[in-house]
C-alpha positions in Angstrom: 93.2 27.4 -31.1 97.0 26.8 -31.2 97.2 28.4 -34.6 95.2 31.4 -33.5 97.8 32.4 -30.9 100.5 32.5 -33.6 98.2 34.3 -36.0 97.2 36.9 -33.4 100.9 37.5 -32.7 101.7 38.0 -36.4 98.6 40.2 -36.9 99.6 42.5 -34.0 103.0 43.0 -35.7 101.6 43.7 -39.1 99.8 46.8 -40.4 96.1 47.2 -39.4 93.8 45.4 -41.7 91.0 47.0 -43.7 87.5 46.6 -42.2 87.6 42.9 -41.3 86.6 40.7 -38.4 88.2 37.6 -37.3 86.0 34.7 -36.1 87.2 31.6 -34.3 85.8 28.7 -36.3 86.2 26.7 -39.5 84.9 27.9 -42.8 84.1 25.3 -45.4 82.3 25.1 -48.7 79.5 22.5 -48.9 77.3 22.3 -52.0 78.8 25.5 -53.3 77.8 27.4 -50.1 80.1 28.9 -47.4 79.4 27.3 -44.1 81.0 28.7 -40.9 81.3 26.0 -38.1 81.7 27.5 -34.7 81.7 26.2 -31.1 83.8 26.1 -28.0 87.5 25.2 -28.2 88.0 21.5 -28.3 84.5 20.5 -29.4 85.8 19.1 -32.7 85.3 21.7 -35.3 88.6 20.9 -37.2 88.0 17.1 -37.0 84.5 17.6 -38.4 85.9 19.8 -41.2 88.6 17.2 -41.9 85.9 14.6 -42.4 83.9 17.0 -44.6 87.0 17.6 -46.8 87.5 13.8 -47.0 83.8 13.6 -48.2 84.6 16.0 -51.1 83.9 19.4 -49.5 86.4 22.3 -49.5 88.4 24.1 -46.8 88.4 27.8 -46.8 89.9 28.6 -43.4 90.6 26.8 -40.1 90.8 28.2 -36.6 90.6 31.9 -37.7 88.4 33.2 -40.5 88.7 36.7 -41.8 85.4 38.2 -42.9 84.8 41.4 -44.8 81.6 43.1 -46.1 81.3 42.8 -49.9 78.1 44.8 -49.9 75.3 45.6 -47.4 74.0 42.0 -47.4 77.1 39.9 -48.2 80.0 38.7 -46.1 83.0 37.1 -47.7 85.2 34.8 -45.6 88.8 33.7 -46.2 91.8 32.4 -44.4 94.4 34.9 -43.1 97.4 34.6 -45.5 99.5 32.9 -42.8 96.9 30.1 -42.4 96.0 29.5 -46.0 95.4 25.8 -46.7 96.5 25.0 -43.2 94.5 23.1 -40.5 95.4 22.2 -37.0 94.0 18.9 -35.7 94.8 17.7 -32.2 97.2 14.8 -32.0 98.0 15.2 -35.8 99.5 18.6 -35.7 99.5 21.2 -38.4 98.3 19.8 -41.8 98.6 21.2 -45.3 95.2 20.2 -46.6 96.0 21.1 -50.3 99.0 18.8 -50.2 97.1 16.0 -48.4 93.8 16.1 -50.4 94.7 17.9 -53.6 93.9 21.2 -55.3 90.2 20.6 -55.3 90.1 20.4 -51.5 90.6 24.1 -50.9 89.3 27.4 -52.1 90.4 30.9 -51.4 87.1 32.6 -50.3 83.4 32.2 -50.3 80.2 34.1 -49.3 78.9 33.2 -45.8 75.6 31.4 -46.3 75.0 29.6 -43.0 76.5 29.2 -39.5 76.5 25.8 -37.8 77.2 25.9 -34.0 78.4 22.7 -32.4 77.3 22.5 -28.8 77.8 19.8 -26.2 74.9 17.4 -26.0 73.1 17.8 -22.7 70.6 15.0 -21.6 68.5 17.6 -19.7 67.9 19.7 -22.8 64.9 19.1 -25.1 66.0 19.1 -28.7 63.6 19.6 -31.7 62.8 16.4 -33.5 60.5 17.4 -36.3 62.0 20.6 -37.7 65.3 22.4 -37.8 65.5 25.2 -35.2 67.0 28.2 -37.2 68.4 31.0 -35.1 70.6 33.9 -36.2 74.2 35.0 -36.0 75.3 38.6 -36.4 78.5 39.8 -37.9 79.0 43.4 -38.8 75.4 44.5 -39.2 74.4 41.4 -41.2 72.2 38.6 -39.8 73.1 35.1 -41.0 71.0 32.0 -40.3 72.4 29.7 -37.6 71.6 26.1 -36.8 72.8 24.6 -33.5 73.8 20.9 -33.5 74.3 19.0 -30.2 77.4 16.8 -30.4 78.4 13.7 -28.6 80.7 10.8 -29.4 78.1 8.7 -31.2 76.8 11.3 -33.7 78.2 11.5 -37.2 78.5 15.3 -37.2 79.8 15.9 -40.8 76.9 14.0 -42.2 74.5 16.0 -40.1 76.1 19.2 -41.2 75.9 18.3 -44.9 72.2 17.3 -44.4 71.4 20.5 -42.5 72.9 22.6 -45.3 71.0 20.6 -48.0 67.7 20.9 -46.0 68.3 24.7 -45.4 68.8 25.1 -49.2 65.5 23.3 -49.8 63.8 25.6 -47.2 65.1 28.6 -49.1 63.5 27.2 -52.3 60.2 26.9 -50.5 60.3 23.1 -49.8 59.5 22.5 -46.1 59.3 18.8 -45.5 57.9 19.2 -42.0 55.0 21.3 -43.3 54.3 19.0 -46.2 54.3 16.0 -43.8 52.0 17.9 -41.4 49.6 18.7 -44.2 49.5 15.0 -45.3 49.0 13.9 -41.8 46.1 16.3 -41.2 44.5 15.2 -44.5 44.9 11.6 -43.5 43.4 12.2 -40.1 40.5 14.1 -41.6 39.8 11.2 -44.0 39.9 8.7 -41.2 37.1 10.4 -39.3 
């Protein structure tokens, strides 16, 4: 959030951008797909992204992501020029990810494929256990699938995000593990009776 304040100040002094929208979040590439990680300030978006980068994924933008419409169904996200390759992590300061992790740790832009929203874990809430709950996120007039992940200190969020992305890719290819398991279970139950 600290970088956003400087970015917004610089943006207000520069010429008006073309039709773009700035979103507070972290934009990374996982499995060749652009994943926007959003959530309240301080929830750990940058720390999760740092772990994802360490695991071989790529940073596109941290803190402020600039999106523009490539066509009627496609949003492209990138870092504002001032924040290119830069990440702010509490207690570590401002980091140059390209210098720390190498050229392969960053890319310039990517198509927005999926939104992951980090939310504080609440004991009183009931969370789905058998299937991913896929909601939507709207930017411009385009609807993007969104998965909400409850976070707490004991969860390995970057692993959960990578797994959610891989599972969502499988769902798009028509492979729904929950449905397959349910069919197998129903068949087994019918054979047992």
